[in-house]
N, C-alpha and C positions, 0 to 999 in steps of 0.2 A: 213411735213404735218401729215406723219405716227407717228413721235414721239408725236407731240402735242395730236394726238387722244389716244395713249396708256398711256400717262402720265395724262390724263384727265379722267380716268377710274373710276369705282365704286368699292370702297373698302369697306369691312366690316370688323370691328374690334369686337372681342368678347373675353372672358375668362372665367375662372372658378374660379377665386379668388374673384370675385364681382366686379360690375361696378364703385366702388369707389377705386380700389386698384391703388397704384402707378405704378404697372408694366404696366397696362393699359394705364395709362396716358404717360408714357414713350414710349410706343408703338405708341401711337397717335402722340406725338410729332416727331417721327421719319418719318411718312409718310404723316402728314396733309398738305403739300405742293406739293404733286404729284399726287393728284386724289381727287375725291369727296368722303369723308370719312362718314361712317355711323357706329356708335357705338350701338349696340345691346348686352347686356350682362345680366348675373343673378344678381338680386339684391343683393344677398349674396354669400358668398363661396359655390361652388358645386363641390368641388375637389373630384378626384378619383371616379367620376361617369361613367367613361369609354366612350362608345359609346351611353349611354343612351338616350332616348327621353321620353317626357311626353306624354303618351297615356291615352285616356278615361277620360280625364278632361280637363278643359280650363286653359289656360295659361294667367296670369294677365300681361299686358304691360303698364307700367307708362312712361311717357315723363318727363325728368328732364334735369336739366342744370348742368354740371360738371365744375369745375374749372373757374366758373364766367361766361362763355360765350359759352360753348360747348354744343350742344343738344345732348342727348343720349336717349335710350330706355332702362328701367330697366325691366326685366321680372322675374317672379317668378318660371322659368322654368330651362333647362339646356343649356349649350353651344350648343349642338345639335340643341335644338329648336330655338336659335337665327338664326342659319344658314336657318332653314326652313321657318321663318318668313320672313327674308330677300329675300329668293328665291321666296316667294309669292307675293311681291309687288315691288321689285326692285332688280332684279337678278344681285349679284355682279360679277365683273370680276374677283375678288381674295378675299379670306378670309384670314385674318390675325388674329391669336388666341395667347393670353399671354399679356404681358410677365409674364409667371408663376413664382411665387416666390417658387423656389425649381426646381431642375433638372428633366427631363423626359427622362432619358436614360434606356436602356434594353427594351427587349420585355415585360418585367413586366409592365413597364410604358405606353409603347405603347398601350397595352390592357386596363389599368386601368386608364389612364389621360383623363379627359374630355377636357383639353386644346387640346390635339391631337384628340380626338373624334370629335371636331368641323371640323377639317380640313379633317378627313376622311369621314365625311358626306358631306362636300362640294365637295370632290373629287367623290364621288358615285354619283353625280348630275352634273359632268363635269366642276367643278369649281376649279381651283388651289388653293392651301392653303399652309400656312407656319405656323406652331406652334413654338412659341418662349419661351424658359425658362431659367432661370439663377439659378445657384447653391448656393442660399441663402434660409434662412428659415424664415425671417421676414423682416417688412418694414424698420427697423433701419439699417440693413445691407445694403439695397439698396441706402439708404441716405448717407451711409458712403462710396460709392464708389467714386473714383475721378472723377474730371471732365473730365480728359482726357480718362479714360476708357468709361463713359457714351457717350462721343462723337464718341468713336469708335463703340459701340454697335449702336447709331443711325444711323451712316453711313452705317455700313453693312446691317441693316434693310432696309434702304432706297435703297441703291444699289441692294440689292437682290430683292426687291419688284419691282423697275423699270425693272430689267431685265426680270422677270417673266411676268410683265405687257405687255412688248414690244416682247417678244420672246418665252413665255411659259417656262415651267419647261423642261429643257433639259433631254435627255436620256429616253424618255417614262416614267419618274418618275410622279406619281399622286400628291405627296404632299412631303412636307419637314417637318422635325423636327430640329430646331436649338437649341442648348443648349451652354449658355455662363459659363464659370468657375466663381468661386468666385474671383479668383485673376488669371489675364491674365499673361501667362508665355511668349507668343509672339504673332504676330498678323498674324501667318499663321492659315489658316482654314483648317480643316480635314473632309473629307466625310469617314464614317465609317459604318459598320454594327452594329446593336445593340448588347450588350451582352444579356445573357439569363436573369439574375437577377442583379438588383441594390442592394436589399435589401433582407435578409432572414427573413420572418415574422414568428411570433409564437403568438399564443393567451395567454395572462398573465390572470388568474383568479383574480378579484379584490375582490369580496365578493360573498357570496351565501348561500343558504339554501336547503333543500330538494327539494324545488319546483322551485326555480329560482336561476340563476348564472349570473354575469356580468362579460364579459371580455374585455379585451382591446388588439388591435393588436399592437405589437411592432416589429420593423424592425432593424435588425443589419446589417451593411455595409457588403458587400462581397469584395472579391478582384478580379474584372473584368479583363478579357483578356486586356493587355495593348494596343492592336490595335482596340478594340472595342469602340463604343461612349462612354460608362461609364469610360473605362480606361484612354482614351485620355483626357476626361473632367477632371478627377481627377489630370492629369499631367499639368492642367492649359491651355488646349486648346479649342478654339471654334470648335465645332463638329456639322456637318450638318448629319443627317441620312436620307436617302431617303425612302419614304414609297411607295411601288407599289402594288396597289390593286389585280392585276393579281397573285400575289404570295402568296397571304393570301388563305389557304387551298389548295395549289398546292403543290403535292409530285411528286416525279420522277415516270417514267414508272415502273421502278424496285421495288419501294416500293409500288407502286399499285398492282403490280403482286404478290409480297409476302403476301400484306394484303388480296388480293382475295383470294388466296391459304389457307390461315390461317383461314379465317372466313368461307370458304366454308366446311373445315373440321370440323369447332367448331359447325356449325349450320346445318350441314349435308344437305347442299343445293348447287346449282350450282350459283356460284358468278362470274361474268364476268366485264371485264374492257374494 
């Protein structure tokens, strides 16, 4: 009885690559038979918008049909907006975001990715979420994956979703970020802390004059620690990174003490902890 209830739960699917992305279709196919699935996603790509929301203006939502018969809602907002729209009329039991074309490893991505931003906003409102990403850069690479690997991806997503729906995320973790490698080295799944950087960014000047310049951000790959999320992904492993809200902005007592001491001296005021 309990199993039937948890596997008839409400599942929200969103992404940041746009509602017609093949990654979203793959995610939908993975979970369509285990719950009541609602798709609300941006009409077009809204990558690297982080945890942003659309404020002070309306969000247009259009009902569309995907893949012949699947109903969805396309919005002109962000993935986080999709979460709040769902929360307002049919509170989901879980939020699944992705599958993003391009990995989302490292703190750099956790802060910048709107794929992850969606599940962070879900977690802030007490709804567990999982962000899924894969280490490829375009749709052609996704279509070139073997049937065996695609079946593995679908099974892992389905089993993980079922587990969370029936038992919640263990370990007092609020959300998860799951990254699939371009080429799977083995079927072991690793849990790892995030690296600091996945890419080193620089701004390249494209053209300009005395009044205006045009820049493009370019990222050069780093060599992340081998036991980090990015390091393990580059070795060909599936990596799960736990996202714990209570640790965002949390520093040790020792660091708070030294910060208070230094700031007190700098601003010539009493700073307490």
